[in-house]
N, C-alpha and C positions, 0 to 999 in steps of 0.2 A: 642694312636692309633685313627685314624679317625673313626668316627661313620659310620655305613653302609650308603652308598649313599653320604657321605660328601667328601670333598676334602682330598686326602691323604696327610700325612705329610712326610717330608723328614728328615732323620737322617744321619749325616755325617758318612761315613764309612772309607774313606781313600783318601790320595793324592798320585798320582802316577806320577813319573818323568820318562818318557820313552825316552831313548836315541835312536836316529835314525841315520841311515847311509844315504848315498847319494841316491836319488830316481833313480830307474831304469825306464826309459821312454819307454813305449810300443808303444805309439803313438795313433793317432785317429782310433777308431773302430766304428762300427755301434752303439754301446751303449754310446760312448763318448770317450774322451781322457783318456787312461789308464796309470797308473803308479803303481809301487810297491816300497814301502819304507821299507828297512830292519830294524828290531828292533834289536839293538845290546846290550841292557842292560838297567840299570836304578834301581830305588829304589821305595819303597812304604812305607807309614807310616799312621797309623790311631790308634784310641783308642784300645789298646790291640793287634795290628796286625802290623807287619813291616817285611821288607825283601827286596829282590831283584827281578828285572825283569830279567828273563833268556834270554840270546841271542838266536836268531834263529827264532823269530816270524817275522811277516811282516804286513804292512798296505797296503791293496790293494785299490787303489783310482780310482774313475771314475770322471773326471772333466766333469760334465753334461753340463756346460755352462761356460762362462767367470766369472760367479759370484757364482756358486754352485758346491761343491765337495761332493761326497758320499764317505764315508770311511768305510772300513771293515777290522779291525785289529784282528789278532789272535796271542796270545802269552801266556807265562806262568809266573806266579809269584811264588817265593819260599820264604816262611816265614823264619824268623830267627830260627824257630824250625824245619825246613825241610819239612813242609807241602807244597804241590803244589796246585796252583789254576789256572785252565784254564780260560783265558779271551777271549771272543768273543765280540768285541766292534764294534757296528755300529754307525755311526755318520753322521751329516750334518754340513758342514762348508759353510758359506755364507758371502759375503761382496761385496763391489763395485768392478768393474773390475780392477781398479788400485790397490786396496788393495790386492785382491786375486793374481794378477800378482806378486806383491812384495813378498807376502807370499810364493808362489810357487817357486820363485827365491831364497828363503832362507834368505830374508831380515828381519830385526826386524820390526814388525808391531804393532801398538797400539792395544791391544786385545779388547778394547771397540769398535773397528770398525769392528769386526768379530763376527758373530753369530756362535758359535761352541758348539753344544749340542750332547750328546751321550747316548747310551743305552748299557752299558756293561752287558753281561751275564756271571756270575761267577759260575763255577762249580768245585767241589773238591771231592776227595775220603777220605779226612781227617775227621775222626769222630768229632774232636774238632771244625771244621769249617763247619759242615753240614748245619748250618743255611744259608750259602751262596747259597746252592742249592735250597732253598725254598723261596727266596726273589728276587724281581726285583730291579734293580738299574738304576739310571740315573746320568748324570754328565755334567760338563762343561769342556771345553778344551781351552788351549792356545797353539798355535804353536810358538815355539821359534827356532832360529837356533840350529840345532843339537838335539832338544828334543821337546817332547810334554808333557805339564803339565795337568793332569786330576784331578778334584775334584769329587769324586764319593759319591753318597748318596743312602741309602736304602730307598725305598718307604715303609713307615710304613702301 
């Protein structure tokens, strides 16, 4: 664990493959161009923890500019043991106008050209997973056609 005042360490928690449906375009609003991307399933795996992403969540997006997208996803993970974890994941995705345009069109994009960082908040009622309620997590993301890959780390 990091000493008081020192830089915190990161511990790998899980990788999540979130399957997504076709975006629902809301259009330009005073806050930016809004979209909703349905979450239709997926899987997650980590040390001692694995399971599925339940269908029914969504990623609410605000395209703040041609290069910056704010993401706000909410969905549920269900472990192989039946425990459920609520995920509220906020993120920023940034890249050049051409790369973001391709990404938003569903094209395959080199992930090194996109800054995609997130802050997932994980909460659960499962006693065995109570530690998730008391820790902050951060992560990296890669948008692929039909899915989002997240690597989530606990801040020690």
